[in-house]
DRENLOTI-62553 format. One record per atom (N, C-alpha, C, O, CB): y, x, z; atom name; residue number from 1. Coordinates in steps of 0.05 Angstrom, whole numbers, plus 32768, in hexadecimal, padded with zeros to 4 digits. Glycine has a CB too. Example, Ala and Ser with C-alpha at 12.3 -4.5 7.8 and 13.67 -1.06 7.14 Angstrom:
BEGIN
+------+------+------+-------+-----+
|   yy |   xx |   zz | atome | num |
+------+------+------+-------+-----+
| 7F8E | 8108 | 809C |     N |   1 |
| 7FA6 | 80F6 | 809C |    CA |   1 |
| 7FBE | 8108 | 809C |     C |   1 |
| 7FBE | 811D | 80A9 |     O |   1 |
| 7FA7 | 80E2 | 80B5 |    CB |   1 |
| 7FD3 | 8101 | 808E |     N |   2 |
| 7FEB | 8111 | 808F |    CA |   2 |
| 8001 | 8102 | 809D |     C |   2 |
| 8017 | 810C | 80A1 |     O |   2 |
| 7FF4 | 811A | 8072 |    CB |   2 |
+------+------+------+-------+-----+
END
This chain:
BEGIN
+------+------+------+-------+-----+
|   yy |   xx |   zz | atome | num |
+------+------+------+-------+-----+
| 809E | 8E74 | 86DE |     N |   1 |
| 80B3 | 8E7B | 86D8 |    CA |   1 |
| 80BD | 8E8B | 86F6 |     C |   1 |
| 80B3 | 8E82 | 870B |     O |   1 |
| 80C3 | 8E62 | 86CB |    CB |   1 |
| 80CD | 8E9E | 86F7 |     N |   2 |
| 80D3 | 8EA8 | 870C |    CA |   2 |
| 80F8 | 8EAA | 870D |     C |   2 |
| 8105 | 8EAE | 86F9 |     O |   2 |
| 80C1 | 8EC3 | 870D |    CB |   2 |
| 8100 | 8EA7 | 871F |     N |   3 |
| 8119 | 8EA7 | 872B |    CA |   3 |
| 8126 | 8EC1 | 8732 |     C |   3 |
| 8117 | 8ED1 | 873F |     O |   3 |
| 8118 | 8E96 | 8740 |    CB |   3 |
| 813F | 8ECA | 872D |     N |   4 |
| 8148 | 8EE2 | 8733 |    CA |   4 |
| 8163 | 8EDE | 873E |     C |   4 |
| 816D | 8EC8 | 873A |     O |   4 |
| 8147 | 8EF2 | 871C |    CB |   4 |
| 8174 | 8EF3 | 874D |     N |   5 |
| 818F | 8EF2 | 8751 |    CA |   5 |
| 819C | 8EF7 | 8732 |     C |   5 |
| 818F | 8F05 | 8723 |     O |   5 |
| 8199 | 8F08 | 8768 |    CB |   5 |
| 81B2 | 8EEF | 872A |     N |   6 |
| 81C0 | 8EFA | 8713 |    CA |   6 |
| 81DD | 8EFA | 8717 |     C |   6 |
| 81E9 | 8EE6 | 870F |     O |   6 |
| 81B9 | 8EEC | 86F9 |    CB |   6 |
| 81E9 | 8F0C | 8721 |     N |   7 |
| 8204 | 8F0D | 8727 |    CA |   7 |
| 820C | 8EFA | 8742 |     C |   7 |
| 8201 | 8F01 | 8758 |     O |   7 |
| 8213 | 8F05 | 870C |    CB |   7 |
| 821A | 8EE7 | 8743 |     N |   8 |
| 8221 | 8ED5 | 8756 |    CA |   8 |
| 820A | 8EBD | 8754 |     C |   8 |
| 8205 | 8EAF | 8767 |     O |   8 |
| 8241 | 8ECB | 8751 |    CB |   8 |
| 8200 | 8EBB | 873E |     N |   9 |
| 81ED | 8EA6 | 873D |    CA |   9 |
| 81D2 | 8EAA | 8739 |     C |   9 |
| 81CA | 8EC0 | 8740 |     O |   9 |
| 81F4 | 8E96 | 872D |    CB |   9 |
| 81BF | 8E98 | 872D |     N |  10 |
| 81A2 | 8E9F | 8728 |    CA |  10 |
| 8199 | 8E98 | 870C |     C |  10 |
| 81A1 | 8E86 | 86FE |     O |  10 |
| 8190 | 8E8F | 873C |    CB |  10 |
| 8184 | 8EAD | 8705 |     N |  11 |
| 8179 | 8EAD | 86E4 |    CA |  11 |
| 8159 | 8EAB | 86E6 |     C |  11 |
| 814B | 8EB6 | 86F7 |     O |  11 |
| 8182 | 8ECC | 86D1 |    CB |  11 |
| 8153 | 8EA1 | 86D7 |     N |  12 |
| 813A | 8E97 | 86CF |    CA |  12 |
| 812D | 8EAB | 86B7 |     C |  12 |
| 8137 | 8EAE | 86A1 |     O |  12 |
| 813D | 8E78 | 86C5 |    CB |  12 |
| 8114 | 8EB8 | 86C3 |     N |  13 |
| 8101 | 8EC7 | 86AE |    CA |  13 |
| 80F6 | 8EAF | 86A3 |     C |  13 |
| 80EE | 8E9C | 86B1 |     O |  13 |
| 80E9 | 8EDC | 86BB |    CB |  13 |
| 80F5 | 8EAD | 8683 |     N |  14 |
| 80EC | 8E9D | 8671 |    CA |  14 |
| 80D1 | 8EA6 | 866D |     C |  14 |
| 80D5 | 8EBE | 8666 |     O |  14 |
| 80FC | 8E9A | 865A |    CB |  14 |
| 80B9 | 8EA1 | 866C |     N |  15 |
| 80A0 | 8EB0 | 8665 |    CA |  15 |
| 809A | 8EB3 | 8644 |     C |  15 |
| 809E | 8EA0 | 8635 |     O |  15 |
| 8088 | 8EA1 | 8672 |    CB |  15 |
| 8093 | 8EC8 | 863D |     N |  16 |
| 8092 | 8ED5 | 8621 |    CA |  16 |
| 8082 | 8EB5 | 860B |     C |  16 |
| 8089 | 8EAF | 85F4 |     O |  16 |
| 8078 | 8EFA | 8624 |    CB |  16 |
| 8071 | 8EA8 | 8619 |     N |  17 |
| 8068 | 8E95 | 860E |    CA |  17 |
| 807E | 8E80 | 8607 |     C |  17 |
| 807A | 8E74 | 85F1 |     O |  17 |
| 8055 | 8E8E | 861D |    CB |  17 |
| 8090 | 8E79 | 8613 |     N |  18 |
| 809F | 8E68 | 860F |    CA |  18 |
| 80B5 | 8E78 | 85FD |     C |  18 |
| 80BB | 8E6B | 85E9 |     O |  18 |
| 80A6 | 8E5B | 8629 |    CB |  18 |
| 80C1 | 8E8D | 85FF |     N |  19 |
| 80D3 | 8E97 | 85F2 |    CA |  19 |
| 80C2 | 8E94 | 85D1 |     C |  19 |
| 80CE | 8E87 | 85BF |     O |  19 |
| 80DD | 8EB5 | 8600 |    CB |  19 |
| 80AC | 8E9F | 85CB |     N |  20 |
| 809D | 8E9E | 85B2 |    CA |  20 |
| 809F | 8E81 | 85A6 |     C |  20 |
| 80A5 | 8E7E | 858E |     O |  20 |
| 807E | 8EA6 | 85B7 |    CB |  20 |
| 8099 | 8E6A | 85B8 |     N |  21 |
| 8097 | 8E56 | 85AE |    CA |  21 |
| 80B0 | 8E4A | 85A9 |     C |  21 |
| 80AD | 8E37 | 8599 |     O |  21 |
| 8087 | 8E4A | 85BA |    CB |  21 |
| 80C4 | 8E4C | 85B0 |     N |  22 |
| 80E3 | 8E45 | 85AD |    CA |  22 |
| 80F1 | 8E5B | 859E |     C |  22 |
| 8109 | 8E58 | 8598 |     O |  22 |
| 80F2 | 8E42 | 85CA |    CB |  22 |
| 80E4 | 8E70 | 8597 |     N |  23 |
| 80ED | 8E86 | 8587 |    CA |  23 |
| 810B | 8E8D | 8593 |     C |  23 |
| 811F | 8E8A | 8586 |     O |  23 |
| 80ED | 8E7E | 8567 |    CB |  23 |
| 810B | 8E95 | 85A9 |     N |  24 |
| 8127 | 8E9B | 85B7 |    CA |  24 |
| 812A | 8EBF | 85B3 |     C |  24 |
| 8118 | 8ECF | 85B3 |     O |  24 |
| 8126 | 8E90 | 85DE |    CB |  24 |
| 8145 | 8EC2 | 85B0 |     N |  25 |
| 814B | 8EDB | 85B6 |    CA |  25 |
| 8160 | 8EE2 | 85C6 |     C |  25 |
| 816F | 8ECF | 85C8 |     O |  25 |
| 814D | 8EE7 | 85A3 |    CB |  25 |
| 8167 | 8EF6 | 85D2 |     N |  26 |
| 8180 | 8F02 | 85E1 |    CA |  26 |
| 8193 | 8EF3 | 85D6 |     C |  26 |
| 8196 | 8EF4 | 85BD |     O |  26 |
| 8187 | 8F21 | 85DF |    CB |  26 |
| 81A4 | 8EE3 | 85E7 |     N |  27 |
| 81C1 | 8ED9 | 85DC |    CA |  27 |
| 81C0 | 8EBD | 85D0 |     C |  27 |
| 81D5 | 8EB1 | 85CA |     O |  27 |
| 81CC | 8EED | 85C3 |    CB |  27 |
| 81A4 | 8EB3 | 85CD |     N |  28 |
| 81A3 | 8E99 | 85BE |    CA |  28 |
| 81AC | 8E83 | 85D6 |     C |  28 |
| 81AC | 8E8D | 85ED |     O |  28 |
| 8182 | 8E92 | 85B1 |    CB |  28 |
| 81B4 | 8E6A | 85D4 |     N |  29 |
| 81C0 | 8E51 | 85E3 |    CA |  29 |
| 81A9 | 8E44 | 85EB |     C |  29 |
| 8198 | 8E43 | 85D9 |     O |  29 |
| 81D3 | 8E3E | 85D3 |    CB |  29 |
| 81A4 | 8E3B | 85FA |     N |  30 |
| 818B | 8E27 | 8605 |    CA |  30 |
| 819B | 8E11 | 8614 |     C |  30 |
| 81B2 | 8E13 | 861C |     O |  30 |
| 8172 | 8E37 | 861D |    CB |  30 |
| 818D | 8DFD | 8615 |     N |  31 |
| 8197 | 8DE3 | 8629 |    CA |  31 |
| 817D | 8DDC | 8639 |     C |  31 |
| 8167 | 8DD8 | 862F |     O |  31 |
| 81A4 | 8DC3 | 8616 |    CB |  31 |
| 8184 | 8DDA | 8654 |     N |  32 |
| 8170 | 8DD8 | 8664 |    CA |  32 |
| 8171 | 8DB9 | 866F |     C |  32 |
| 8186 | 8DB2 | 867A |     O |  32 |
| 8172 | 8DEE | 867A |    CB |  32 |
| 815E | 8DAB | 866E |     N |  33 |
| 815E | 8D8A | 867A |    CA |  33 |
| 814B | 8D8D | 868E |     C |  33 |
| 8134 | 8D92 | 868A |     O |  33 |
| 8154 | 8D6F | 8664 |    CB |  33 |
| 8156 | 8D88 | 86A9 |     N |  34 |
| 814B | 8D7D | 86BB |    CA |  34 |
| 813D | 8D61 | 86C0 |     C |  34 |
| 814A | 8D4C | 86C1 |     O |  34 |
| 8158 | 8D81 | 86C8 |    CB |  34 |
| 8121 | 8D65 | 86C4 |     N |  35 |
| 8112 | 8D49 | 86C8 |    CA |  35 |
| 810B | 8D40 | 86E6 |     C |  35 |
| 811A | 8D4A | 86F6 |     O |  35 |
| 80F6 | 8D4B | 86B9 |    CB |  35 |
| 80FA | 8D32 | 86EE |     N |  36 |
| 80EB | 8D2C | 8702 |    CA |  36 |
| 80D7 | 8D47 | 8711 |     C |  36 |
| 80C8 | 8D54 | 8703 |     O |  36 |
| 80DC | 8D15 | 86F7 |    CB |  36 |
| 80D9 | 8D4A | 8725 |     N |  37 |
| 80BC | 8D55 | 8732 |    CA |  37 |
| 80C0 | 8D74 | 872D |     C |  37 |
| 80AD | 8D84 | 872B |     O |  37 |
| 809C | 8D47 | 8721 |    CB |  37 |
| 80DC | 8D7B | 872A |     N |  38 |
| 80E2 | 8D96 | 8724 |    CA |  38 |
| 80DB | 8DA3 | 8705 |     C |  38 |
| 80DA | 8DBB | 8700 |     O |  38 |
| 80D2 | 8DA5 | 8739 |    CB |  38 |
| 80D6 | 8D8E | 86F3 |     N |  39 |
| 80CE | 8D9B | 86DE |    CA |  39 |
| 80E5 | 8D99 | 86CC |     C |  39 |
| 80F5 | 8D86 | 86D0 |     O |  39 |
| 80B5 | 8D92 | 86D3 |    CB |  39 |
| 80E9 | 8DA9 | 86B8 |     N |  40 |
| 80FE | 8DAB | 86A2 |    CA |  40 |
| 80F7 | 8DB2 | 8689 |     C |  40 |
| 80E2 | 8DBE | 8685 |     O |  40 |
| 8112 | 8DBC | 86A8 |    CB |  40 |
| 8107 | 8DAC | 8675 |     N |  41 |
| 8105 | 8DAE | 8658 |    CA |  41 |
| 8119 | 8DC2 | 864A |     C |  41 |
| 8130 | 8DBA | 8648 |     O |  41 |
| 810A | 8D94 | 864D |    CB |  41 |
| 8113 | 8DD7 | 8640 |     N |  42 |
| 8120 | 8DE8 | 8631 |    CA |  42 |
| 8124 | 8DE1 | 8616 |     C |  42 |
| 8110 | 8DD6 | 860B |     O |  42 |
| 8114 | 8DFD | 8632 |    CB |  42 |
| 813D | 8DE4 | 8605 |     N |  43 |
| 8137 | 8DDD | 85EB |    CA |  43 |
| 8151 | 8DEF | 85DE |     C |  43 |
| 8166 | 8DF2 | 85EB |     O |  43 |
| 8137 | 8DB8 | 85E6 |    CB |  43 |
| 814F | 8DFC | 85C5 |     N |  44 |
| 8162 | 8E0B | 85BE |    CA |  44 |
| 8178 | 8E00 | 85AB |     C |  44 |
| 8174 | 8DEE | 859B |     O |  44 |
| 8157 | 8E20 | 85B5 |    CB |  44 |
| 818F | 8E0C | 85AD |     N |  45 |
| 81A5 | 8E02 | 859F |    CA |  45 |
| 819F | 8DF7 | 8583 |     C |  45 |
| 81A9 | 8DE2 | 857A |     O |  45 |
| 81B7 | 8E17 | 859D |    CB |  45 |
| 818E | 8E07 | 8576 |     N |  46 |
| 8184 | 8E04 | 855A |    CA |  46 |
| 817A | 8DED | 8558 |     C |  46 |
| 8182 | 8DDE | 8546 |     O |  46 |
| 8171 | 8E18 | 8551 |    CB |  46 |
| 8163 | 8DE1 | 856C |     N |  47 |
| 8159 | 8DC9 | 856C |    CA |  47 |
| 816A | 8DAF | 8571 |     C |  47 |
| 8166 | 8D98 | 8569 |     O |  47 |
| 8148 | 8DCB | 857E |    CB |  47 |
| 8180 | 8DBA | 8582 |     N |  48 |
| 818F | 8D9B | 8581 |    CA |  48 |
| 81A3 | 8D9B | 8565 |     C |  48 |
| 81AB | 8D85 | 855F |     O |  48 |
| 81A5 | 8D95 | 85A2 |    CB |  48 |
| 81A9 | 8DAE | 8558 |     N |  49 |
| 81B6 | 8DB2 | 8541 |    CA |  49 |
| 81A3 | 8DA2 | 852D |     C |  49 |
| 81AE | 8D92 | 851E |     O |  49 |
| 81BA | 8DD0 | 853C |    CB |  49 |
| 818B | 8DA5 | 852C |     N |  50 |
| 8178 | 8D9A | 851E |    CA |  50 |
| 8179 | 8D7C | 8526 |     C |  50 |
| 817A | 8D6B | 8513 |     O |  50 |
| 815D | 8DA7 | 8522 |    CB |  50 |
| 8178 | 8D75 | 853C |     N |  51 |
| 8178 | 8D56 | 8541 |    CA |  51 |
| 8191 | 8D4D | 8537 |     C |  51 |
| 818F | 8D39 | 8529 |     O |  51 |
| 8175 | 8D4D | 855F |    CB |  51 |
| 81AA | 8D57 | 853C |     N |  52 |
| 81C1 | 8D4D | 8531 |    CA |  52 |
| 81C1 | 8D49 | 850F |     C |  52 |
| 81CB | 8D35 | 8505 |     O |  52 |
| 81D8 | 8D5F | 853B |    CB |  52 |
| 81BA | 8D58 | 8503 |     N |  53 |
| 81B5 | 8D58 | 84E4 |    CA |  53 |
| 81A0 | 8D40 | 84E0 |     C |  53 |
| 81A5 | 8D2E | 84D0 |     O |  53 |
| 81A7 | 8D77 | 84D8 |    CB |  53 |
| 818D | 8D40 | 84EE |     N |  54 |
| 817D | 8D2C | 84E8 |    CA |  54 |
| 818A | 8D0D | 84EA |     C |  54 |
| 8187 | 8CFB | 84D8 |     O |  54 |
| 8168 | 8D2F | 84F9 |    CB |  54 |
| 819A | 8D0B | 8506 |     N |  55 |
| 81B0 | 8CF4 | 850D |    CA |  55 |
| 81C4 | 8CF1 | 84F2 |     C |  55 |
| 81C7 | 8CDB | 84E8 |     O |  55 |
| 81C4 | 8CFF | 852B |    CB |  55 |
| 81CF | 8D02 | 84EB |     N |  56 |
| 81E0 | 8D01 | 84D3 |    CA |  56 |
| 81D8 | 8CF7 | 84B9 |     C |  56 |
| 81E7 | 8CEE | 84A8 |     O |  56 |
| 81E8 | 8D17 | 84CF |    CB |  56 |
| 81B9 | 8CFD | 84B9 |     N |  57 |
| 81AC | 8CF4 | 84A3 |    CA |  57 |
| 81A9 | 8CDD | 849F |     C |  57 |
| 81A0 | 8CD7 | 8489 |     O |  57 |
| 8198 | 8CFD | 84A1 |    CB |  57 |
| 81AF | 8CC5 | 84B3 |     N |  58 |
| 81A8 | 8CAD | 84B0 |    CA |  58 |
| 81BF | 8CA4 | 84A0 |     C |  58 |
| 81D5 | 8CB0 | 849E |     O |  58 |
| 81A2 | 8C9E | 84C8 |    CB |  58 |
| 81B9 | 8C88 | 8493 |     N |  59 |
| 81CA | 8C7E | 8486 |    CA |  59 |
| 81E4 | 8C6C | 8495 |     C |  59 |
| 81F7 | 8C64 | 8489 |     O |  59 |
| 81BA | 8C70 | 8474 |    CB |  59 |
| 81E0 | 8C69 | 84AE |     N |  60 |
| 81F1 | 8C5B | 84C0 |    CA |  60 |
| 820B | 8C72 | 84C1 |     C |  60 |
| 8205 | 8C8A | 84C4 |     O |  60 |
| 81DF | 8C54 | 84DF |    CB |  60 |
| 8225 | 8C6B | 84C0 |     N |  61 |
| 8236 | 8C7D | 84C3 |    CA |  61 |
| 8249 | 8C7A | 84D8 |     C |  61 |
| 825B | 8C69 | 84D4 |     O |  61 |
| 8240 | 8C82 | 84AE |    CB |  61 |
| 8249 | 8C8A | 84EE |     N |  62 |
| 8257 | 8C85 | 850B |    CA |  62 |
| 8274 | 8C89 | 8502 |     C |  62 |
| 8279 | 8C97 | 84EF |     O |  62 |
| 824C | 8C9E | 8525 |    CB |  62 |
| 8287 | 8C7D | 850F |     N |  63 |
| 82A3 | 8C80 | 8515 |    CA |  63 |
| 82AA | 8C9A | 8517 |     C |  63 |
| 82A1 | 8CA7 | 8529 |     O |  63 |
| 82AB | 8C73 | 852C |    CB |  63 |
| 82BD | 8CA7 | 8504 |     N |  64 |
| 82CA | 8CC2 | 8506 |    CA |  64 |
| 82D0 | 8CCD | 8522 |     C |  64 |
| 82CA | 8CE5 | 8528 |     O |  64 |
| 82E3 | 8CC2 | 84F7 |    CB |  64 |
| 82DC | 8CBD | 8534 |     N |  65 |
| 82E4 | 8CBF | 854F |    CA |  65 |
| 82C3 | 8CB8 | 8565 |     C |  65 |
| 82C5 | 8CB4 | 857E |     O |  65 |
| 8302 | 8CA4 | 8552 |    CB |  65 |
| 82AF | 8CB7 | 855A |     N |  66 |
| 82A2 | 8CB0 | 856F |    CA |  66 |
| 8298 | 8CCD | 857C |     C |  66 |
| 8298 | 8CE3 | 8570 |     O |  66 |
| 828B | 8C9C | 8566 |    CB |  66 |
| 8290 | 8CC8 | 8597 |     N |  67 |
| 8287 | 8CE5 | 85A9 |    CA |  67 |
| 8275 | 8CD3 | 85B5 |     C |  67 |
| 8279 | 8CBC | 85BC |     O |  67 |
| 829F | 8CF7 | 85C1 |    CB |  67 |
| 8259 | 8CE5 | 85B7 |     N |  68 |
| 8244 | 8CE1 | 85CA |    CA |  68 |
| 8249 | 8CE8 | 85E7 |     C |  68 |
| 8250 | 8CFF | 85EC |     O |  68 |
| 8230 | 8CEF | 85C1 |    CB |  68 |
| 8247 | 8CD4 | 85FC |     N |  69 |
| 8250 | 8CDA | 8619 |    CA |  69 |
| 8236 | 8CD6 | 8625 |     C |  69 |
| 822E | 8CBF | 8627 |     O |  69 |
| 8268 | 8CC7 | 8626 |    CB |  69 |
| 8226 | 8CEC | 862E |     N |  70 |
| 8207 | 8CE7 | 8636 |    CA |  70 |
| 820C | 8CDC | 8657 |     C |  70 |
| 81FB | 8CCE | 8662 |     O |  70 |
| 81F0 | 8D08 | 8634 |    CB |  70 |
| 8222 | 8CE3 | 8663 |     N |  71 |
| 822A | 8CD6 | 867C |    CA |  71 |
| 822C | 8CB4 | 8678 |     C |  71 |
| 821F | 8CA5 | 8687 |     O |  71 |
| 8247 | 8CE3 | 8686 |    CB |  71 |
| 823E | 8CAA | 8663 |     N |  72 |
| 823B | 8C91 | 865E |    CA |  72 |
| 8226 | 8C7E | 8654 |     C |  72 |
| 8222 | 8C67 | 865C |     O |  72 |
| 8249 | 8C8E | 8653 |    CB |  72 |
| 8216 | 8C90 | 863E |     N |  73 |
| 81FE | 8C88 | 8639 |    CA |  73 |
| 81E8 | 8C83 | 8652 |     C |  73 |
| 81D8 | 8C70 | 864F |     O |  73 |
| 81F7 | 8C9A | 8626 |    CB |  73 |
| 81E6 | 8C8F | 8663 |     N |  74 |
| 81D6 | 8C90 | 8677 |    CA |  74 |
| 81DE | 8C82 | 868D |     C |  74 |
| 81CE | 8C7E | 869F |     O |  74 |
| 81D1 | 8CA7 | 867D |    CB |  74 |
| 81F3 | 8C7A | 8690 |     N |  75 |
| 81FB | 8C68 | 86A4 |    CA |  75 |
| 81F1 | 8C4C | 86A5 |     C |  75 |
| 81EE | 8C3F | 8691 |     O |  75 |
| 8215 | 8C68 | 86A3 |    CB |  75 |
| 81EC | 8C42 | 86C0 |     N |  76 |
| 81E3 | 8C2C | 86C4 |    CA |  76 |
| 81F0 | 8C18 | 86D0 |     C |  76 |
| 81E5 | 8C02 | 86D3 |     O |  76 |
| 81D1 | 8C2E | 86CC |    CB |  76 |
+------+------+------+-------+-----+
END
């Protein structure tokens, strides 16, 4: 992937193979998760929505005021 100047920040050019694999189109929201050794993972908002739908399908009911806090969940 190539990084380029975009306004005051930087942009990333996503290769067509990844665009096709994720079914991306202009205006889509994606999530980028940074791993180790300069690796990262792209997911679409649709993939996150599907994951939440699978979680909701479980019989376990979460309290109505429950909110997931990634920082709290990953704190050591």
